[in-house]
mmCIF file as gemmi writes it, N, C-alpha and C atoms, coordinates in Angstrom:
data_model
loop_
_atom_site.group_PDB
_atom_site.id
_atom_site.type_symbol
_atom_site.label_atom_id
_atom_site.label_alt_id
_atom_site.label_comp_id
_atom_site.label_asym_id
_atom_site.label_entity_id
_atom_site.label_seq_id
_atom_site.pdbx_PDB_ins_code
_atom_site.Cartn_x
_atom_site.Cartn_y
_atom_site.Cartn_z
_atom_site.occupancy
_atom_site.B_iso_or_equiv
_atom_site.pdbx_formal_charge
_atom_site.auth_seq_id
_atom_site.auth_asym_id
_atom_site.pdbx_PDB_model_num
ATOM 1 N N . UNK Axp A 1 ? 0.828 -1.204 0.008 1 0 ? 1 A 1
ATOM 2 C CA . UNK Axp A 1 ? 0.005 -0.005 -0.013 1 0 ? 1 A 1
ATOM 3 C C . UNK Axp A 1 ? 0.907 1.182 0.008 1 0 ? 1 A 1
ATOM 4 N N . UNK Axp A 2 ? 0.498 2.219 -0.755 1 0 ? 2 A 1
ATOM 5 C CA . UNK Axp A 2 ? 1.286 3.418 -0.876 1 0 ? 2 A 1
ATOM 6 C C . UNK Axp A 2 ? 1.224 4.321 0.417 1 0 ? 2 A 1
ATOM 7 N N . UNK Axp A 3 ? 2.4 4.644 0.912 1 0 ? 3 A 1
ATOM 8 C CA . UNK Axp A 3 ? 2.457 5.376 2.226 1 0 ? 3 A 1
ATOM 9 C C . UNK Axp A 3 ? 1.719 6.776 2.148 1 0 ? 3 A 1
ATOM 10 N N . UNK Axp A 4 ? 1.691 7.289 0.912 1 0 ? 4 A 1
ATOM 11 C CA . UNK Axp A 4 ? 1.087 8.634 0.8 1 0 ? 4 A 1
ATOM 12 C C . UNK Axp A 4 ? -0.432 8.515 0.572 1 0 ? 4 A 1
ATOM 13 N N . UNK Axp A 5 ? -0.973 7.395 0.482 1 0 ? 5 A 1
ATOM 14 C CA . UNK Axp A 5 ? -2.44 7.227 0.317 1 0 ? 5 A 1
ATOM 15 C C . UNK Axp A 5 ? -3.222 7.601 1.553 1 0 ? 5 A 1
ATOM 16 N N . UNK Axp A 6 ? -4.186 8.54 1.291 1 0 ? 6 A 1
ATOM 17 C CA . UNK Axp A 6 ? -5.024 8.871 2.429 1 0 ? 6 A 1
ATOM 18 C C . UNK Axp A 6 ? -5.796 7.736 3.031 1 0 ? 6 A 1
ATOM 19 N N . UNK Axp A 7 ? -6.117 6.74 2.228 1 0 ? 7 A 1
ATOM 20 C CA . UNK Axp A 7 ? -6.828 5.561 2.62 1 0 ? 7 A 1
ATOM 21 C C . UNK Axp A 7 ? -6.002 4.839 3.688 1 0 ? 7 A 1
ATOM 22 N N . UNK Axp A 8 ? -4.718 4.73 3.493 1 0 ? 8 A 1
ATOM 23 C CA . UNK Axp A 8 ? -3.759 4.04 4.31 1 0 ? 8 A 1
ATOM 24 C C . UNK Axp A 8 ? -3.773 4.751 5.723 1 0 ? 8 A 1
ATOM 25 N N . UNK Axp A 9 ? -3.698 6.03 5.713 1 0 ? 9 A 1
ATOM 26 C CA . UNK Axp A 9 ? -3.7 6.782 7.027 1 0 ? 9 A 1
ATOM 27 C C . UNK Axp A 9 ? -5.018 6.62 7.774 1 0 ? 9 A 1
ATOM 28 N N . UNK Axp A 10 ? -6.072 6.622 6.979 1 0 ? 10 A 1
ATOM 29 C CA . UNK Axp A 10 ? -7.448 6.513 7.622 1 0 ? 10 A 1
ATOM 30 C C . UNK Axp A 10 ? -7.602 5.104 8.222 1 0 ? 10 A 1
ATOM 31 N N . UNK Axp A 11 ? -7.106 4.103 7.488 1 0 ? 11 A 1
ATOM 32 C CA . UNK Axp A 11 ? -7.212 2.7 8.066 1 0 ? 11 A 1
ATOM 33 C C . UNK Axp A 11 ? -6.426 2.63 9.408 1 0 ? 11 A 1
ATOM 34 N N . UNK Axp A 12 ? -5.287 3.16 9.443 1 0 ? 12 A 1
ATOM 35 C CA . UNK Axp A 12 ? -4.495 3.118 10.667 1 0 ? 12 A 1
ATOM 36 C C . UNK Axp A 12 ? -5.16 3.88 11.899 1 0 ? 12 A 1
ATOM 37 N N . UNK Axp A 13 ? -5.715 5.014 11.549 1 0 ? 13 A 1
ATOM 38 C CA . UNK Axp A 13 ? -6.42 5.789 12.555 1 0 ? 13 A 1
ATOM 39 C C . UNK Axp A 13 ? -7.639 5.102 12.97 1 0 ? 13 A 1
ATOM 40 N N . UNK Axp A 14 ? -8.416 4.485 12.069 1 0 ? 14 A 1
ATOM 41 C CA . UNK Axp A 14 ? -9.633 3.752 12.36 1 0 ? 14 A 1
ATOM 42 C C . UNK Axp A 14 ? -9.354 2.537 13.32 1 0 ? 14 A 1
ATOM 43 N N . UNK Axp A 15 ? -8.305 1.913 13.014 1 0 ? 15 A 1
ATOM 44 C CA . UNK Axp A 15 ? -7.854 0.779 13.856 1 0 ? 15 A 1
ATOM 45 C C . UNK Axp A 15 ? -7.589 1.292 15.34 1 0 ? 15 A 1
ATOM 46 N N . UNK Axp A 16 ? -6.903 2.346 15.525 1 0 ? 16 A 1
ATOM 47 C CA . UNK Axp A 16 ? -6.665 2.854 16.842 1 0 ? 16 A 1
ATOM 48 C C . UNK Axp A 16 ? -7.91 3.241 17.566 1 0 ? 16 A 1
ATOM 49 N N . UNK Axp A 17 ? -8.789 3.962 16.802 1 0 ? 17 A 1
ATOM 50 C CA . UNK Axp A 17 ? -10.129 4.317 17.304 1 0 ? 17 A 1
ATOM 51 C C . UNK Axp A 17 ? -10.883 3.038 17.827 1 0 ? 17 A 1
ATOM 52 N N . UNK Axp A 18 ? -10.794 2.07 17.008 1 0 ? 18 A 1
ATOM 53 C CA . UNK Axp A 18 ? -11.614 0.785 17.382 1 0 ? 18 A 1
ATOM 54 C C . UNK Axp A 18 ? -11.132 0.191 18.657 1 0 ? 18 A 1
ATOM 55 N N . UNK Axp A 19 ? -9.757 0.314 18.932 1 0 ? 19 A 1
ATOM 56 C CA . UNK Axp A 19 ? -9.204 -0.205 20.198 1 0 ? 19 A 1
ATOM 57 C C . UNK Axp A 19 ? -9.661 0.65 21.327 1 0 ? 19 A 1
ATOM 58 N N . UNK Axp A 20 ? -9.994 1.852 21.091 1 0 ? 20 A 1
ATOM 59 C CA . UNK Axp A 20 ? -10.21 2.799 22.249 1 0 ? 20 A 1
ATOM 60 C C . UNK Axp A 20 ? -11.748 3.079 22.453 1 0 ? 20 A 1
ATOM 61 N N . UNK Axp A 21 ? -12.564 2.612 21.626 1 0 ? 21 A 1
ATOM 62 C CA . UNK Axp A 21 ? -13.965 2.8 21.745 1 0 ? 21 A 1
ATOM 63 C C . UNK Axp A 21 ? -14.512 2.198 23.108 1 0 ? 21 A 1
ATOM 64 N N . UNK Axp A 22 ? -15.287 3.031 23.838 1 0 ? 22 A 1
ATOM 65 C CA . UNK Axp A 22 ? -16.011 2.657 25.003 1 0 ? 22 A 1
ATOM 66 C C . UNK Axp A 22 ? -15.055 2.013 26.007 1 0 ? 22 A 1
ATOM 67 N N . UNK Axp A 23 ? -13.86 2.481 26.146 1 0 ? 23 A 1
ATOM 68 C CA . UNK Axp A 23 ? -12.855 2.044 27.047 1 0 ? 23 A 1
ATOM 69 C C . UNK Axp A 23 ? -12.421 3.2 27.913 1 0 ? 23 A 1
ATOM 70 N N . UNK Axp A 24 ? -12.519 2.992 29.286 1 0 ? 24 A 1
ATOM 71 C CA . UNK Axp A 24 ? -11.981 4.052 30.136 1 0 ? 24 A 1
ATOM 72 C C . UNK Axp A 24 ? -10.392 3.957 30.13 1 0 ? 24 A 1
ATOM 73 N N . UNK Axp A 25 ? -9.821 5.028 30.615 1 0 ? 25 A 1
ATOM 74 C CA . UNK Axp A 25 ? -8.364 5.023 30.685 1 0 ? 25 A 1
ATOM 75 C C . UNK Axp A 25 ? -7.888 3.889 31.58 1 0 ? 25 A 1
ATOM 76 N N . UNK Axp A 26 ? -8.55 3.669 32.724 1 0 ? 26 A 1
ATOM 77 C CA . UNK Axp A 26 ? -8.092 2.661 33.667 1 0 ? 26 A 1
ATOM 78 C C . UNK Axp A 26 ? -8.291 1.273 32.935 1 0 ? 26 A 1
ATOM 79 N N . UNK Axp A 27 ? -9.32 1.058 32.235 1 0 ? 27 A 1
ATOM 80 C CA . UNK Axp A 27 ? -9.547 -0.197 31.465 1 0 ? 27 A 1
ATOM 81 C C . UNK Axp A 27 ? -8.458 -0.431 30.394 1 0 ? 27 A 1
ATOM 82 N N . UNK Axp A 28 ? -8.157 0.646 29.772 1 0 ? 28 A 1
ATOM 83 C CA . UNK Axp A 28 ? -7.21 0.691 28.602 1 0 ? 28 A 1
ATOM 84 C C . UNK Axp A 28 ? -5.768 0.257 29.238 1 0 ? 28 A 1
ATOM 85 N N . UNK Axp A 29 ? -5.491 0.946 30.374 1 0 ? 29 A 1
ATOM 86 C CA . UNK Axp A 29 ? -4.137 0.66 30.989 1 0 ? 29 A 1
ATOM 87 C C . UNK Axp A 29 ? -3.996 -0.708 31.538 1 0 ? 29 A 1
ATOM 88 N N . UNK Axp A 30 ? -5.19 -1.296 31.939 1 0 ? 30 A 1
ATOM 89 C CA . UNK Axp A 30 ? -5.18 -2.65 32.52 1 0 ? 30 A 1
ATOM 90 C C . UNK Axp A 30 ? -5.147 -3.695 31.416 1 0 ? 30 A 1
ATOM 91 N N . UNK Axp A 31 ? -5.421 -3.367 30.216 1 0 ? 31 A 1
ATOM 92 C CA . UNK Axp A 31 ? -5.634 -4.35 29.094 1 0 ? 31 A 1
ATOM 93 C C . UNK Axp A 31 ? -4.392 -4.286 28.266 1 0 ? 31 A 1
ATOM 94 N N . UNK Axp A 32 ? -3.441 -5.174 28.425 1 0 ? 32 A 1
ATOM 95 C CA . UNK Axp A 32 ? -2.191 -5.181 27.725 1 0 ? 32 A 1
ATOM 96 C C . UNK Axp A 32 ? -2.407 -5.344 26.184 1 0 ? 32 A 1
ATOM 97 N N . UNK Axp A 33 ? -3.392 -6.181 25.765 1 0 ? 33 A 1
ATOM 98 C CA . UNK Axp A 33 ? -3.64 -6.329 24.354 1 0 ? 33 A 1
ATOM 99 C C . UNK Axp A 33 ? -4.028 -5.082 23.682 1 0 ? 33 A 1
ATOM 100 N N . UNK Axp A 34 ? -4.808 -4.288 24.261 1 0 ? 34 A 1
ATOM 101 C CA . UNK Axp A 34 ? -5.303 -2.99 23.753 1 0 ? 34 A 1
ATOM 102 C C . UNK Axp A 34 ? -4.093 -2.055 23.681 1 0 ? 34 A 1
ATOM 103 N N . UNK Axp A 35 ? -3.357 -2.005 24.754 1 0 ? 35 A 1
ATOM 104 C CA . UNK Axp A 35 ? -2.144 -1.162 24.853 1 0 ? 35 A 1
ATOM 105 C C . UNK Axp A 35 ? -1.139 -1.457 23.677 1 0 ? 35 A 1
ATOM 106 N N . UNK Axp A 36 ? -0.8 -2.726 23.626 1 0 ? 36 A 1
ATOM 107 C CA . UNK Axp A 36 ? 0.181 -3.155 22.59 1 0 ? 36 A 1
ATOM 108 C C . UNK Axp A 36 ? -0.33 -3.028 21.111 1 0 ? 36 A 1
ATOM 109 N N . UNK Axp A 37 ? -1.587 -3.269 20.958 1 0 ? 37 A 1
ATOM 110 C CA . UNK Axp A 37 ? -2.185 -3 19.648 1 0 ? 37 A 1
ATOM 111 C C . UNK Axp A 37 ? -2.13 -1.588 19.225 1 0 ? 37 A 1
ATOM 112 N N . UNK Axp A 38 ? -2.449 -0.721 20.16 1 0 ? 38 A 1
ATOM 113 C CA . UNK Axp A 38 ? -2.43 0.717 19.898 1 0 ? 38 A 1
ATOM 114 C C . UNK Axp A 38 ? -0.995 1.214 19.672 1 0 ? 38 A 1
ATOM 115 N N . UNK Axp A 39 ? -0.094 0.686 20.525 1 0 ? 39 A 1
ATOM 116 C CA . UNK Axp A 39 ? 1.36 1.072 20.297 1 0 ? 39 A 1
ATOM 117 C C . UNK Axp A 39 ? 1.866 0.561 18.911 1 0 ? 39 A 1
ATOM 118 N N . UNK Axp A 40 ? 1.435 -0.599 18.474 1 0 ? 40 A 1
ATOM 119 C CA . UNK Axp A 40 ? 1.886 -1.13 17.221 1 0 ? 40 A 1
ATOM 120 C C . UNK Axp A 40 ? 1.365 -0.279 16.08 1 0 ? 40 A 1
ATOM 121 N N . UNK Axp A 41 ? 0.128 0.119 16.157 1 0 ? 41 A 1
ATOM 122 C CA . UNK Axp A 41 ? -0.452 1.043 15.092 1 0 ? 41 A 1
ATOM 123 C C . UNK Axp A 41 ? 0.311 2.379 15.05 1 0 ? 41 A 1
ATOM 124 N N . UNK Axp A 42 ? 0.64 2.92 16.247 1 0 ? 42 A 1
ATOM 125 C CA . UNK Axp A 42 ? 1.394 4.108 16.247 1 0 ? 42 A 1
ATOM 126 C C . UNK Axp A 42 ? 2.822 3.944 15.66 1 0 ? 42 A 1
ATOM 127 N N . UNK Axp A 43 ? 3.368 2.797 15.799 1 0 ? 43 A 1
ATOM 128 C CA . UNK Axp A 43 ? 4.665 2.522 15.291 1 0 ? 43 A 1
ATOM 129 C C . UNK Axp A 43 ? 4.594 2.448 13.751 1 0 ? 43 A 1
ATOM 130 N N . UNK Axp A 44 ? 3.517 1.851 13.274 1 0 ? 44 A 1
ATOM 131 C CA . UNK Axp A 44 ? 3.297 1.785 11.866 1 0 ? 44 A 1
ATOM 132 C C . UNK Axp A 44 ? 3.086 3.166 11.27 1 0 ? 44 A 1
ATOM 133 N N . UNK Axp A 45 ? 2.29 4.014 11.958 1 0 ? 45 A 1
ATOM 134 C CA . UNK Axp A 45 ? 2.166 5.395 11.366 1 0 ? 45 A 1
ATOM 135 C C . UNK Axp A 45 ? 3.539 6.077 11.427 1 0 ? 45 A 1
ATOM 136 N N . UNK Axp A 46 ? 4.374 5.88 12.432 1 0 ? 46 A 1
ATOM 137 C CA . UNK Axp A 46 ? 5.747 6.474 12.497 1 0 ? 46 A 1
ATOM 138 C C . UNK Axp A 46 ? 6.58 5.97 11.345 1 0 ? 46 A 1
ATOM 139 N N . UNK Axp A 47 ? 6.499 4.765 11.023 1 0 ? 47 A 1
ATOM 140 C CA . UNK Axp A 47 ? 7.318 4.224 9.856 1 0 ? 47 A 1
ATOM 141 C C . UNK Axp A 47 ? 6.732 4.754 8.523 1 0 ? 47 A 1
ATOM 142 N N . UNK Axp A 48 ? 5.439 4.905 8.408 1 0 ? 48 A 1
ATOM 143 C CA . UNK Axp A 48 ? 4.931 5.469 7.238 1 0 ? 48 A 1
ATOM 144 C C . UNK Axp A 48 ? 5.267 6.915 7.084 1 0 ? 48 A 1
ATOM 145 N N . UNK Axp A 49 ? 5.346 7.634 8.147 1 0 ? 49 A 1
ATOM 146 C CA . UNK Axp A 49 ? 5.822 9.031 8.078 1 0 ? 49 A 1
ATOM 147 C C . UNK Axp A 49 ? 7.251 9.126 7.52 1 0 ? 49 A 1
ATOM 148 N N . UNK Axp A 50 ? 8.03 8.117 7.903 1 0 ? 50 A 1
ATOM 149 C CA . UNK Axp A 50 ? 9.441 8.11 7.409 1 0 ? 50 A 1
ATOM 150 C C . UNK Axp A 50 ? 9.577 7.903 5.895 1 0 ? 50 A 1
ATOM 151 N N . UNK Axp A 51 ? 8.588 7.258 5.324 1 0 ? 51 A 1
ATOM 152 C CA . UNK Axp A 51 ? 8.637 6.99 3.867 1 0 ? 51 A 1
ATOM 153 C C . UNK Axp A 51 ? 7.991 8.109 3.036 1 0 ? 51 A 1
ATOM 154 N N . UNK Axp A 52 ? 7.395 9.123 3.608 1 0 ? 52 A 1
ATOM 155 C CA . UNK Axp A 52 ? 6.826 10.176 2.929 1 0 ? 52 A 1
ATOM 156 C C . UNK Axp A 52 ? 7.892 11.12 2.606 1 0 ? 52 A 1
ATOM 157 N N . UNK Axp A 53 ? 8.034 11.5 1.311 1 0 ? 53 A 1
ATOM 158 C CA . UNK Axp A 53 ? 9.006 12.407 0.853 1 0 ? 53 A 1
ATOM 159 C C . UNK Axp A 53 ? 8.769 13.794 1.348 1 0 ? 53 A 1
ATOM 160 N N . UNK Axp A 54 ? 9.862 14.588 1.422 1 0 ? 54 A 1
ATOM 161 C CA . UNK Axp A 54 ? 9.731 16.044 1.767 1 0 ? 54 A 1
ATOM 162 C C . UNK Axp A 54 ? 8.736 16.783 0.86 1 0 ? 54 A 1
ATOM 163 N N . UNK Axp A 55 ? 8.722 16.38 -0.402 1 0 ? 55 A 1
ATOM 164 C CA . UNK Axp A 55 ? 7.749 17.015 -1.416 1 0 ? 55 A 1
ATOM 165 C C . UNK Axp A 55 ? 6.336 16.82 -1.023 1 0 ? 55 A 1
ATOM 166 N N . UNK Axp A 56 ? 6.01 15.812 -0.15 1 0 ? 56 A 1
ATOM 167 C CA . UNK Axp A 56 ? 4.607 15.697 0.333 1 0 ? 56 A 1
ATOM 168 C C . UNK Axp A 56 ? 4.136 16.865 1.1 1 0 ? 56 A 1
ATOM 169 N N . UNK Axp A 57 ? 5.044 17.456 1.872 1 0 ? 57 A 1
ATOM 170 C CA . UNK Axp A 57 ? 4.676 18.568 2.729 1 0 ? 57 A 1
ATOM 171 C C . UNK Axp A 57 ? 4.776 19.869 1.966 1 0 ? 57 A 1
């Protein structure tokens, strides 16, 4: 998938939103699966940012 694709970014953000829906902060912090899934998606976003050329901005 192309890093510069708006659809790619939206999918990543929607995944994070799905992990956080109807979850209190305490529940989130207590649930390692939700925490690690969220962290992984943020890592993917960071890696995708690295592949965007300066010309994108």
